[in-house]
N, C-alpha and C positions, 0 to 999 in steps of 0.2 A: 956765735951759736946762741940759741934761745936761752933766756934766763931760767925759764921754768919749762923743762922738756915735757912734762905731763900736763901743764896748765899754760899753754902758749899765750893766753890773753886773759886779763882780769876783766870781768864784766861788773857793771854797777849792780849793787844789791837792790832787790825789790822788796818793799815792806812785807813783813810776814815771815814765818819760818821757812827755812830751806832744808831740804832733806839731804842727809849725808849718805851717798850711795853705798859706802862700805858697810855701814851698820844699820841703815834704815831709820836713823834717829834724826831729830832736828837739832839745829844749833842756833844760837842767837844771831839775829840779823839786826845789828845796831841801827838806830835811827840817825840820819844825817842831821847835823846842827844847822839851824837857819843861817848863822853867820857869826863873825867874830864878835867878841865882847870883852869887857875888862876882866882880867884874871888877877886878883890880889895874890901876892906871894904868900904861900902857906907858911905857917910858923912851925918851928921845931917843937915837938911835944914838951910841954912844961914851960914854954915861953909865952908870957901874956900877950894879949892883943888879938883883935878879930882876924879871922882868916877864913879862906874857903879851902877845905881839904881837897886834894886832887882826886880822891876817890871817895864817893859817898856810899855808905852801906845802905842796904835796903831799909833798915829801920829809921834812917834819917830822912828818907824821901817821903813826900806826901803821896798817898795812894792815888793812883789815877793820873799822875802827871807824866807818866811814860808807860808805854805798853811793855810789860815784862816779856823778855825773850824766852824762848823755849830752853829747857834744860840742856846744858852743854854736854859734849861727848864724854863718855866714860873713859877711865884710864887705859883700857885695852886699845882704844882707838889711837893712842899716842904713837903707836908703831907704824901707822899708815901715813900716807902723804897728807899734810895738813890741808884743810879746806881754806880757800882764799876768798875774802870778801873785800869789796871796795866801797868806801863811804865817800861820796863826792864832797869836796871841801876846797876852798881857796887856800892859797899859801898862808894868808893871814888867819884863816879860820881852822886850820888843820889841828892845832893843839886843842881848841875847844871841841872839835869833833872827836878827838881822841879821848878827852875827858868824859864826854857823853857816852862814848862807847864803853868805857870802863864802868860807868854807872850802870848801864844796862847789863853788862856781863855779871856784875855783882848781884843784880836783881835776879838774874837767871840761875843763880846758885853757885857761880864760880867763887872760889876762895881768893882773897886778895893776893896771897902768895903765888897764885898760878898765873898772874898777869905781869907781863913786861911791856912797858911803853917806851918806844924809841922815837927820837926827833932827828930829822935829817938836817935841820937848820939850827935856829936858836934853841938852847936848852929849855926844857920844861921848867917852870918856876920852882917846882919842888926840887928837882935835881940841882938847879943853880943854888937854891937856898941851903940844901944839905951839904953841898960841896964847900960851902963857905966855912964849914966846921972841920974840914980836912978830908982828904981822900980815904984815909983809913976808916973813919967813922962811916963815910958814905958807902963804901964797898962792903962793909960789915953788914949793912942792911940787906944787900943782895944775898949774902951768904946765909943770913938768918932765915930768909924765905918766908916771912910771916906777913908781908904786906906788898902792895903793888910797888914795883920798882921802875923808876924813870931814869933814862940814860940817853946819851948821844948814840946815834945809830952806828957811828964809825968806831965805837970803843972796842978794843980787843980783849976786854976783861969780862964780857957779858956771858952769863950762863943761860942755857935754854930754859924755857918755861912752856907749859901747855898752850898758853895763848900769848901771842905777840901782836901788839898794836903799833903801827908805824904812822907817825904824823909827818907827812911830806910838807914841811913848813920852810923849806929853803934848800940850798945846796945845788951843786952843778949836776947836770943830767948824767954825766958819766959816773959820778960818785953815787948817785941814787941807784943807777943801774947795777953797780957792783954790790950795793948794800941790800937790795931786795932779795936776792937768792940767799944771802947770809941770814937775813931775818927769817926767811922761810925755813932754813935749816935749824934755827933755834926754836921754831914753833912746833910743839908736839902735836896739837890738834887743830889749831885755828890761827890764821894770819889775817889781820884786818889792816888794810891800808887806807888812810884818810888823806885824800889829796885830789888833785885835778885829774879826772878820769882820762881825758884826751892825752895829757902829758905822760901819765903812767903807762897807758896802753901803747903809746908810741915808742916809749923806751923798750918795752917788752918785745914788741913786734920787730923793732930794728935790731934788737940784741946788742945794744950799745955796750 
């Protein structure tokens, strides 16, 4: 049976704002990342050393280096079916595309605590780093809900958030097919999938 009864197929995002039929408002259409690049592992707050934070706040970005997305849907839209967007990216570049998506979501006015980033393959560097301090400390950050949270897509301890960003950076087709509807269920207003469009659409069409 189809994974998304109401959205049988994900289509690639086109640059520029997209209208949300239910409310007539626009939502951010993140810009795809050119390709993979080095990602230094971010440090835990208070630990010395250079790092690149997984999510950059608007004040940290240089004006004009990215086109701000339109304001995100308001809270009352969370009860409707989430909008789905696809950001084309290779397996190797999916995490970078997810990071860029987060940056643009923050620029659009989304609060960090509204965003959940999931990886279908290798853990995001932030998640891997924070897990090195223990699972209790790691999951406490999800419960606090005051920052972007990064996790494995197959985790059974994930809570829903208004925006869910999925980096399809690995994993078997059947596992990804099972994960996508779960990610959609956790997304209150917007689900963004960063990955190979042909592969993702094939999985959805086949109902694997």
